[in-house]
C-alpha positions as CSV (number, residue, x, y, z in Angstrom):
1,M,-19.9,46.2,45.4
2,F,-16.3,44.9,45.7
3,N,-17.7,41.6,46.9
4,L,-19.9,41.3,44.0
5,G,-17.1,41.8,41.7
6,L,-15.0,39.1,43.4
7,A,-17.9,36.7,43.4
8,M,-18.3,37.2,39.6
9,A,-14.6,36.7,39.1
10,V,-14.7,33.5,41.2
11,V,-17.8,32.1,39.2
12,C,-16.2,33.1,35.8
13,S,-12.9,31.3,36.9
14,A,-14.9,28.2,38.0
15,L,-16.7,28.0,34.7
16,Y,-13.5,28.5,32.8
17,L,-11.9,25.7,34.7
18,V,-14.9,23.4,34.1
19,N,-14.7,24.1,30.4
20,L,-10.9,23.5,30.3
21,Q,-11.5,20.1,32.2
22,Y,-14.3,19.1,29.6
23,E,-12.0,20.0,26.6
24,S,-9.0,18.0,28.3
25,R,-11.2,14.9,28.6
26,H,-12.5,15.4,25.2
27,L,-9.0,15.7,23.7
28,Y,-7.7,12.8,25.7
29,A,-10.6,10.6,24.4
30,E,-9.8,11.7,20.8
31,L,-6.2,10.9,21.3
32,D,-6.9,7.5,22.7
33,R,-9.2,6.7,19.6
34,A,-6.5,7.9,17.3
35,Q,-3.7,5.9,19.0
36,T,-6.2,2.8,18.8
37,E,-6.7,3.3,15.1
38,S,-3.0,3.8,14.6
39,R,-2.4,0.5,16.1
40,Q,-5.1,-1.2,14.0
41,V,-3.6,0.4,10.8
42,A,-0.1,-0.8,11.8
43,V,-1.4,-4.4,12.3
44,E,-3.2,-4.3,8.9
45,N,0.0,-3.1,7.4
46,N,2.0,-5.8,8.7
47,R,-0.6,-8.3,7.6
48,L,-0.7,-6.8,4.0
49,Q,3.2,-6.7,3.8
50,L,3.3,-10.3,4.7
51,E,0.5,-11.2,2.3
52,K,2.4,-9.2,-0.4
53,R,5.6,-11.2,0.2
54,S,3.8,-14.5,0.0
55,Q,1.9,-13.5,-3.2
56,S,5.0,-12.3,-4.9
57,N,7.0,-15.5,-4.4
58,S,8.6,-16.2,-7.7
59,S,7.4,-20.0,-7.8
60,R,4.0,-19.1,-7.0
61,V,3.9,-16.5,-9.8
62,A,5.2,-19.1,-12.2
63,K,2.8,-21.7,-11.2
64,L,-0.2,-19.1,-11.6
65,A,1.2,-18.0,-14.9
66,K,1.2,-21.5,-16.2
67,S,-2.1,-22.7,-14.7
68,Q,-4.4,-19.6,-15.0
69,L,-2.8,-17.7,-17.9
70,Q,-1.7,-20.9,-20.0
71,M,1.7,-19.3,-20.3
72,V,4.7,-21.4,-21.4
73,T,8.4,-21.1,-21.2
74,A,9.8,-19.4,-24.3
75,T,11.8,-21.7,-26.4
76,P,13.4,-21.3,-29.8
77,E,10.7,-23.3,-31.3
78,V,7.9,-20.6,-30.3
79,T,10.1,-17.5,-30.5
80,V,9.4,-15.2,-33.6
81,Y,12.0,-12.4,-34.1
82,V,10.9,-9.2,-35.7
83,D,13.2,-7.6,-38.4
84,G,13.8,-4.0,-37.0
85,A,14.3,-2.5,-40.6
86,T,10.8,-3.7,-42.1
87,G,8.9,-4.6,-39.1
88,H,7.9,-7.9,-40.5
89,A,8.1,-11.2,-38.4
90,G,10.3,-13.9,-39.7
91,A,9.9,-17.6,-39.2
92,P,10.5,-19.1,-36.0
93,V,14.2,-19.1,-35.3
94,Q,15.7,-22.7,-34.8
95,S,18.4,-23.2,-32.3
96,G,21.9,-22.5,-33.7
97,V,20.4,-20.0,-36.4
98,K,21.2,-16.2,-36.0
99,A,18.4,-13.9,-35.3
100,L,17.5,-11.5,-38.2
101,W,19.1,-8.5,-36.4
102,Q,22.3,-10.4,-36.1
103,Q,22.8,-11.0,-39.8
């Protein structure tokens, strides 16, 4: 009877050990996948940061604003000042003329 109890304890211990080894391998594989994904995300982040820096170059933005959006540099000839009191737009201000709010 005592030998049967010891045999059962050894078998249970062996099964527990096998289960622990399986879980350990499973967790190690999951860790490896997570590290690989982390490296890929870091590479993608670096690529996007570089692309962001190149896209936000001020000369590039100015070029796109002129070519695609047909924007022009503000000059006194095209500037219209709004009277703050009435909310009406005045005529374009010529250079050397005070703006409406400066009068």
